[in-house]
N, C-alpha and C positions, 0 to 999 in steps of 0.2 A: 503494500500500499504504500502510496506517495505521500509525503508530509506537506500539507500545503503551507506557503508562506503565509505571514502574518499579514501581509498585503492583501492577498487573496481573503483571507477570514474575516479581515475588518470590511472589505467590499460586499462580502456576502452579508454579513450582519446588517449592514447599513443597508442594503437593497431591501432584507426583509422586513427591517423596520421601518421603511418606506411603504413597502407595499401594505403591511398593517395599519399605518397611518392611512394611507387612502382608502382603505376598506372601511375603517373605521368613520372616517368624514363621509363617504358614499351612504354609509349605514344611517347616520344621522341627517343627512338631506332626505333621505326617502322614509324617514320616521312619520308615522301619521300624526295628524292633531288630535290631542285629547279632546275628548268630547264630555261636558258637563255630566251626562248621563253614565259614564265609566263609574263603576262602583268605589274605586279608590278615589276619584274626582268627587262625587257625591260624598262620600264618608269626611273629607277634608273639605266641603264647602266650595270647591273650584267653580268660579266663573270666569268665562272669557273675557268679558267686560268688567272690571273692577268697580265700574260707575254704578253698576245694577245689583251690588251686593245688597241683600237684606239688612237693612240695620238694626232690626229688631231681633233678629236671629244669630248675628254675628255683631254685637255692640264695640268687638275690638277693633274691626276694620277702620282705617283712615284713609281717606281719598289718596294720599300720596303713595300708599302701600302698593306696589303693583310688581307683577312678575319680575320685570326687568331690573328691578331694584334689590330682588331677594338674592340671599346666597345660594341658593339651590337651581338658580337659572344657569344654564352652562352656554349661553350665547352672549355676544357683546350687547350692550344697552339699547343699540341702535337697531339691532335684527327684530323683525316684527315676530317672529317666532323662534324659539328654541328647545332643546331638550331641558328637562329639569329633572335633577336627580331623585326627587320622589315618584317620578313616573316613568319608570324605566321604559324607554323604547319609543316613547309619545313626545310630542312636541307641545307647548303651553304657550299662550299668546303672549307677547310682552305686557299688554295692557291688562292682563289677568290677575287674579288674586286667590288664595286659599288661606285655611286658617292656621296652614305651617309657615306663612311668610317671616321671614327674618332677614334683617337688616344686612345687606351686602356690606362687608369690611373695607 
């Protein structure tokens, strides 16, 4: 068996890492939008439009709390939708809200 050089090893690892990153990015782009009727979304009081949150049911809601400003939002604040750590495999709307909202650091 031939002993590969360090250069070949590094190039192979970099190519593999790039392929994994590309796969992850394409999977996120293809992620479906989270529906308010999704069981987990309903359990956390998710609303795609944070301005339509029922104040009587969720008195802790503040109008400035939106998904794009949440610690769990995985996109840039300027993106209209992005993956959320709480809803694996699904995208949330940037102007949405749920009871798990936590201010982004």
